[in-house]
N, C-alpha and C positions, 0 to 999 in steps of 0.2 A: 398662506394668508394669515394676517394678524386676526386674532379673535377679540372682539370688542369686550373690554373689561376683564379679560382673563389672561393669565400667563400662557405661553405656548412655545413650541419649538420654532426655530427660525433658521434662515440661511444668510450667508454673507454675499453669495453670488447666486443669481437666478438658476444657473444650471445645476446647482447642488440638490435640488428637489423638484418634483413635479406633483401637482395636485389635481385630482379628479373630483368633480362635484356632480353627484347624482341628485337630480331634483324630482321628487315624487309628490303627487298631489291627490288628496282625498276629495273627490268631487262632491260628496255629501256635506262635509263640514267646511270645506275650503281650506283645510290645514295643509300647508306645504312642508315637506321634510327635505332638507338638503343634507346629504351625507358627504362629508369631506374626507378624502383619502389622500394623504401626502406620502409619497415614496421618496426616500433619500437615496441618491445615486451611490451604488457600490457599498452600502453599509448594512443591508439587512434590517432596515428600520422603516416602520410604517406608523404614521400618526393618523388618528381617526377622531372625528367629532361630528356632532349633528346640530343642525339649526332648525328650529320650528318657527314657522311664520304663519300667522293667522290671516288668511285672505278671505275668510268667510264673513258672515253677517251677524255672528253671535260670539260672545266670549267662550273660551274653552278652558278646562282645567287640566294641566299636565300632572299626572300622578306618578309617572315613571318615565324618565328621560335618560337612558343610559348612553354613555359615550361610545361604547364598543360592544359588539356581540360577534363572537368568532366561533364557528363550528369546526371541530376537529374530528377526523374520521375514526379515531379510536380513543381509548382511555388509558393507555399504557404510559402513565406519567406519574411522577412524584411531585406533589404540591409542596412548595416552600414558601413560608411567610416569615416576616422579620418583625415580630412583636417584642415588646419589652417594657421596662420601667426605667425610672431615673437611675443612672449609673449602670444599667444593664440594657442599653438600647440595642435594637437589631438582633435579638435573640433568635436563632434559627429554629423554626418548627417545621418538621417534615411529616407528611403522611401520604400514603398511596391513594390515588384516585380510584374510587370503586363505586358500584351501585349501592343503593340503600338496602334496608332489611325488608323481609317479607312482612306485610301488614294487611290484615283484613282481605286476604285473597288477591292482593296485587303487590307488585314490587315497587317500593318507594324509590324515587330517583335519588341518587347520591349527590347531595349538595354540600359543598365545602365553601366557606366564605370567611372573609375577614373584613371588618369595616368599623365605622364609628358614626355615632349620632350625637356626639358631644359638641359639634360645631367646629372641630379642627381635627387634623390628622394626627398630630403629636408623635411622640416617641413610642407610644403604646401600640397603636395599630396604624402604621403608615400605609398609604395606598400603592403598594408594590407587591407583586407575587412573582414566583418563578414556577414554570412547569418544566421538569427535566425528565428525560428518559431514565428508567431505573439504572441503566448501565453508564449513564453520563458521569464523568468525573470533573475535576477542575480543568483538565486540559483536553478532554475528548468527549464526543457524544453530543446529541441534540438537546438544546436548551432554548426555552422561550421566556422572555421577561415581559411583564406587563406593568406599566406605570401610569397612574392617573395624575396629570399635572394640575393638582387641586389640593387645597388644604382644608376644605370644609367637610361636611358629612359625606361619607363615601362608602362604597361596597365593591369588593373584588370577589368574584364568585366563579366556581367551576361546577358544572352540573353534569353528571354521568347519566345518560338515558339507558333504557332497557337494551338497545342493540350495542351498548358499550361505546357510543359516540359521546363526545364531550362538547359542551357549550360554555365558553368563557364570556362573562359579562363584567364590565367595569363602568363605574359612573357614580353619579350622585345617589346616595342611599335613598331608596324609595320610601323608607319608613318616615312618616310625618311629612313627606314632600307633597306639596300642592301649590302649583304655580298657575295663577290666573293669567291667561293670555288673551288680552282684549283684541278687538279687531285692529288690524294693521300693526300689531306688535310682534316682536320676535323673541325667541329664547335660544341662547347658544349654550350647548353643553361644554364642560371642560374637555380638554384634549387627552385622549388615551394614546400611549405610545407602546408599540409592540416591537421587540427586538428578537432576532433569531441568531443562534450560533450553532455551528456543527463542530465547534472546537471546545466544547465544555463550558463550564461556568466562567472561566477566565476569558473565553472568547466573547 
């Protein structure tokens, strides 16, 4: 489906993709959350976004409205981001996903992120990351790419929890984000696209 006021993936023939809409409602506030999952046939591509609808009797403030949250069963991945500057765009930065450091008797969760709060994505920190298995190469191995179809404030994040599971979130950067949603109004998040390859980065 088209996303009002936002760029999004599309198809030329209806059979190229199928969309599932999960509709959840909070009975106390009257807020409805519609989760849109679009799967593209035969391509290993998933598009995800969320729409918030205020069917309650009072305005609410959205302070965090991510487009995608994906839990992975382990953390055996290398994080890749493509930051840069003018004349050196898309510089590859890699680091292994891992838990945080011991702090005050507890293990901090390992959070790695890239984002922007300057109002645009730019060539410095674009909304795209890759998680690849350490053994993955250009032509072999498992790789996942995450892209946010949005050019404003954004955050791409991977968080490793204590049992070494990983949560990937992408969306509008929650820093300084406060969207007043009046009764009857809706808010559509940008679309996040996830791609998977078992044939390396080139796949």
